[in-house]
C-alpha positions as CSV (number, residue, x, y, z in Angstrom):
1,X,-6.6,-11.7,8.5
2,X,-3.4,-12.7,10.3
3,X,-1.8,-14.3,7.3
4,X,-0.8,-11.2,5.3
5,X,-3.2,-8.3,6.0
6,X,-2.4,-7.5,9.6
7,X,1.3,-6.9,8.9
8,X,0.3,-4.5,6.0
9,X,-2.3,-2.7,8.2
10,X,0.1,-2.2,11.0
11,X,2.6,-0.7,8.7
12,X,0.0,1.5,7.1
13,X,-1.2,2.9,10.4
14,X,2.4,3.2,11.9
15,X,3.4,5.6,9.1
16,X,0.2,7.7,8.9
17,X,1.5,10.5,11.1
18,X,4.0,11.5,8.4
19,X,2.4,10.0,5.3
20,X,3.0,12.3,2.2
21,X,5.9,14.3,3.9
22,X,8.2,14.6,1.0
23,X,11.3,15.9,2.9
24,X,13.4,12.9,4.0
25,X,16.0,15.2,5.6
26,X,13.4,16.7,7.9
27,X,12.2,13.3,8.9
28,X,15.8,12.0,9.4
29,X,16.3,14.9,11.9
30,X,13.0,14.5,13.6
31,X,13.6,10.8,14.1
32,X,16.6,11.6,16.3
33,X,14.2,13.5,18.7
34,X,11.1,11.3,18.6
35,X,9.6,8.1,17.3
36,X,7.9,8.6,13.9
37,X,5.6,5.6,14.4
38,X,2.0,5.7,15.5
39,X,1.9,9.5,15.6
40,X,-1.0,11.9,15.0
41,X,-0.7,13.9,11.8
42,X,0.4,17.3,13.0
43,X,-0.2,20.3,10.8
44,X,2.8,22.2,12.3
45,X,5.2,19.4,11.4
46,X,3.8,19.2,7.9
47,X,4.4,22.9,7.5
48,X,7.9,22.7,9.0
49,X,8.7,19.9,6.5
50,X,7.8,22.1,3.6
51,X,6.8,19.8,0.7
52,X,4.1,17.8,2.1
53,X,0.3,17.1,1.9
54,X,-1.7,17.3,5.1
55,X,-4.5,15.1,3.9
56,X,-5.7,13.2,7.0
57,X,-6.5,16.0,9.6
58,X,-9.2,13.8,11.4
59,X,-7.0,10.8,11.8
60,X,-6.5,9.1,15.1
61,X,-3.5,7.0,16.1
62,X,-4.0,3.7,14.6
63,X,-6.1,4.9,11.7
64,X,-5.4,4.0,8.1
65,X,-5.0,5.8,4.7
66,X,-7.8,5.3,2.2
67,X,-5.9,2.4,0.7
68,X,-5.8,0.8,4.1
69,X,-9.6,1.2,4.4
70,X,-9.9,-0.3,0.9
71,X,-8.1,-3.4,2.2
72,X,-10.6,-3.7,5.1
73,X,-13.7,-3.2,2.9
74,X,-12.6,-5.6,0.3
75,X,-11.5,-8.2,2.8
76,X,-14.8,-8.1,4.6
77,X,-16.8,-8.2,1.4
78,X,-14.8,-11.0,-0.3
79,X,-14.8,-13.1,2.9
80,X,-18.5,-12.9,3.0
81,X,-18.9,-13.4,-0.9
82,X,-15.8,-15.0,-2.7
83,X,-17.7,-14.5,-5.9
84,X,-17.8,-10.7,-5.5
85,X,-17.6,-9.2,-9.0
86,X,-15.7,-6.3,-10.4
87,X,-19.0,-4.4,-10.5
88,X,-19.6,-5.2,-6.8
89,X,-16.2,-3.9,-5.9
90,X,-16.8,-0.8,-7.8
91,X,-20.1,-0.2,-6.1
92,X,-18.5,-1.0,-2.7
93,X,-15.9,1.7,-3.1
94,X,-18.4,4.1,-4.6
95,X,-20.8,3.7,-1.6
96,X,-18.0,4.6,0.7
97,X,-16.3,7.5,-0.9
98,X,-19.1,9.2,-2.9
99,X,-20.7,12.5,-1.6
100,X,-22.6,11.6,1.4
101,X,-20.8,8.2,1.9
102,X,-19.7,7.2,5.4
103,X,-15.9,7.6,4.7
104,X,-14.6,10.8,6.0
105,X,-10.9,10.5,5.1
106,X,-9.0,11.7,2.0
107,X,-10.4,10.6,-1.4
108,X,-7.6,10.1,-4.0
109,X,-7.7,10.9,-7.7
110,X,-8.6,7.4,-8.8
111,X,-11.5,7.2,-6.4
112,X,-12.7,10.7,-7.6
113,X,-12.6,9.5,-11.2
114,X,-14.6,6.4,-10.2
115,X,-17.2,8.7,-8.5
116,X,-17.4,10.9,-11.6
117,X,-18.1,7.9,-13.8
118,X,-20.7,6.5,-11.5
119,X,-22.5,9.9,-11.2
120,X,-22.3,10.3,-15.0
121,X,-24.0,6.9,-15.5
122,X,-26.5,7.4,-12.5
123,X,-27.6,10.9,-13.8
124,X,-27.5,10.1,-17.4
125,X,-25.3,13.0,-18.2
126,X,-23.9,11.5,-21.3
127,X,-20.3,12.5,-20.8
128,X,-17.5,10.2,-22.0
129,X,-16.2,8.2,-19.2
130,X,-12.8,8.9,-17.6
131,X,-10.4,6.1,-18.4
132,X,-9.1,4.5,-15.2
133,X,-5.5,3.7,-16.0
134,X,-4.0,4.1,-12.5
135,X,-0.5,3.3,-11.6
136,X,-0.7,3.7,-7.8
137,X,-0.2,0.9,-5.2
138,X,-4.0,0.6,-5.0
139,X,-3.8,-2.0,-7.7
140,X,-2.2,-4.4,-5.3
141,X,-5.0,-4.3,-2.7
142,X,-7.0,-7.0,-4.5
143,X,-3.9,-9.2,-4.7
144,X,-3.1,-8.8,-0.9
145,X,-6.8,-9.7,-0.1
146,X,-6.9,-12.6,-2.5
147,X,-3.7,-14.0,-0.9
148,X,-5.3,-13.7,2.6
149,X,-8.4,-15.5,1.5
150,X,-6.6,-18.1,-0.8
151,X,-8.2,-16.7,-4.0
152,X,-6.6,-16.7,-7.4
153,X,-4.5,-14.0,-9.0
154,X,-7.0,-14.0,-11.8
155,X,-9.6,-12.9,-9.3
156,X,-7.3,-10.3,-8.0
157,X,-6.5,-8.9,-11.4
158,X,-10.2,-8.8,-12.3
159,X,-11.0,-6.7,-9.3
160,X,-7.8,-4.5,-9.7
161,X,-9.3,-3.4,-13.1
162,X,-11.8,-1.2,-11.3
163,X,-8.9,1.3,-11.1
164,X,-6.4,0.2,-13.8
165,X,-5.9,-1.4,-17.1
166,X,-2.0,-1.6,-16.7
167,X,-0.7,-5.2,-17.2
168,X,2.3,-4.5,-15.0
169,X,0.0,-5.5,-12.0
170,X,-0.6,-9.1,-12.9
171,X,3.1,-9.5,-13.7
172,X,4.1,-8.2,-10.4
173,X,1.5,-10.5,-8.8
174,X,3.6,-13.3,-10.2
175,X,6.8,-11.6,-8.8
176,X,5.4,-11.4,-5.3
177,X,3.9,-15.0,-5.5
178,X,7.5,-16.3,-6.3
179,X,8.7,-14.6,-3.2
180,X,5.7,-15.5,-0.9
181,X,5.5,-19.2,-1.8
182,X,9.2,-19.7,-1.0
183,X,9.5,-17.1,1.8
184,X,11.0,-19.6,4.5
185,X,13.1,-21.5,2.0
186,X,15.8,-19.0,1.2
187,X,17.0,-15.5,2.4
188,X,14.7,-12.8,1.2
189,X,17.7,-11.2,-0.7
190,X,17.9,-14.4,-2.8
191,X,14.2,-14.6,-3.4
192,X,14.0,-11.0,-4.5
193,X,16.8,-11.4,-6.9
194,X,15.3,-14.7,-8.4
195,X,11.8,-13.0,-8.7
196,X,13.0,-10.2,-11.0
197,X,12.8,-12.4,-14.1
198,X,9.0,-12.3,-13.7
199,X,8.8,-8.5,-13.6
200,X,8.0,-6.3,-16.7
201,X,11.2,-5.9,-18.6
202,X,11.2,-2.1,-18.0
203,X,11.5,-2.7,-14.3
204,X,14.1,-5.3,-14.2
205,X,17.2,-3.0,-14.2
206,X,15.7,-0.9,-11.4
207,X,14.9,-3.9,-9.3
208,X,18.4,-5.4,-9.7
209,X,19.9,-2.1,-8.7
210,X,17.6,-2.0,-5.7
211,X,19.4,-5.1,-4.3
212,X,22.9,-4.0,-5.4
213,X,23.0,-0.4,-4.2
214,X,23.6,0.3,-0.6
215,X,23.4,4.1,-0.9
216,X,19.6,4.5,-0.4
217,X,19.5,8.3,-1.1
218,X,21.4,7.7,-4.5
219,X,19.2,4.8,-5.4
220,X,16.0,6.8,-4.8
221,X,17.3,9.7,-6.7
222,X,18.5,7.9,-9.8
223,X,16.3,4.7,-9.9
224,X,13.2,5.0,-7.7
225,X,11.2,7.7,-5.9
226,X,9.1,8.1,-2.8
227,X,5.6,8.6,-4.4
228,X,3.0,5.9,-4.7
229,X,3.4,5.4,-8.4
230,X,4.6,1.9,-8.9
231,X,7.7,2.7,-11.1
232,X,9.0,4.5,-8.0
233,X,7.4,2.5,-5.0
234,X,8.1,-1.0,-6.1
235,X,11.8,-0.7,-6.5
236,X,12.0,1.1,-3.2
237,X,9.9,-1.7,-1.6
238,X,12.4,-4.2,-2.9
239,X,15.3,-2.1,-1.6
240,X,13.8,-1.9,1.9
241,X,13.0,-5.6,2.0
242,X,16.5,-6.6,1.0
243,X,18.1,-4.5,3.7
244,X,15.8,-4.7,6.8
245,X,16.7,-7.0,9.7
246,X,13.3,-6.9,11.4
247,X,9.7,-5.8,10.9
248,X,10.2,-2.8,13.2
249,X,13.3,-1.7,11.3
250,X,11.6,-1.9,7.9
251,X,8.5,0.0,9.0
252,X,10.6,2.7,10.7
253,X,13.0,3.1,7.9
254,X,10.1,3.2,5.3
255,X,8.5,6.1,7.4
256,X,11.8,8.0,7.6
257,X,12.1,7.8,3.9
258,X,8.9,9.7,3.5
259,X,6.5,10.3,0.6
260,X,3.7,7.6,0.4
261,X,5.0,5.7,3.3
262,X,1.7,4.4,4.6
263,X,0.6,3.0,1.1
264,X,4.0,1.4,0.6
265,X,3.6,-0.1,4.1
266,X,0.6,-2.2,3.0
267,X,2.7,-4.3,0.6
268,X,6.0,-3.9,2.6
269,X,4.4,-4.9,5.9
270,X,2.6,-7.9,4.5
271,X,5.8,-9.4,3.2
272,X,7.9,-8.4,6.2
273,X,5.4,-10.0,8.5
274,X,6.0,-13.4,6.8
275,X,9.7,-13.0,7.5
276,X,9.7,-11.4,11.0
277,X,7.2,-11.3,13.9
278,X,5.0,-8.3,14.4
279,X,4.9,-6.8,17.9
280,X,1.6,-7.6,19.6
281,X,1.5,-4.2,21.1
282,X,1.6,-2.7,17.6
283,X,-1.3,-4.9,16.4
284,X,-3.3,-3.6,19.4
285,X,-2.7,0.0,18.3
286,X,-4.6,-0.4,15.0
287,X,-8.1,0.7,14.8
288,X,-9.6,-2.4,13.4
289,X,-11.3,-4.9,15.6
290,X,-12.2,-8.4,14.1
291,X,-15.2,-9.0,16.4
292,X,-16.9,-11.1,13.7
293,X,-13.9,-13.3,12.7
294,X,-12.6,-16.6,13.9
295,X,-9.2,-16.2,12.2
């Protein structure tokens, strides 16, 4: 798991204390008084921030968002069975997040829709299935796990279709492949710039501006955003990658920006960890112990 996923999981867990706080000014001020990383979600701070969603009240320091847990579940399942099918992945997630499942964290809209469709089929209700056409970062979880296990992008896209039918995802798999296969050959800024040609055409201007603009607030306001939807989150991830000088700086900055920081962290942290070292003490903080692994 050390190739890509640990960096992503560390970044995911590091930001969880302020995940879905949509008040960057509040976070900027708070960051001058305390560290924002590896903190317990605090309802008082969420209330002080105003626009925020306190969705992980049971979380402990080192825990993950639901997307972080998807990474772990899929990694363990695919490592055991590289031929895991799309239906197997769907059933895996359903078994965890359904009513009575063993996951007690927040269940996002795409997971709720999957549960509705599964219950509709299981109970023979005869309703028309909900169309899963999600545009959150959850579509990159199969990609990251496939990279870790040296599986194909075709496999990743097949599994990603549990939640989405948007072809932007396989296009961005190629974007990130371009970067990751050359990560030690050129500066990250050059690789990001060169990779843009593989992105969907409607993203290319935003991605170019993510590298050109130095005013982060203006860039977010005019060309990106801080939610998990990929038209907002991917340009922002590019911007953070291009302007970070260490793993720690990138993760802390990502948290300070706010919004869907933990879920951005999965992709951001995976890439940053290929450029910069991850502190061992940070790895020890995450609540995942690989007792059955040799990697």
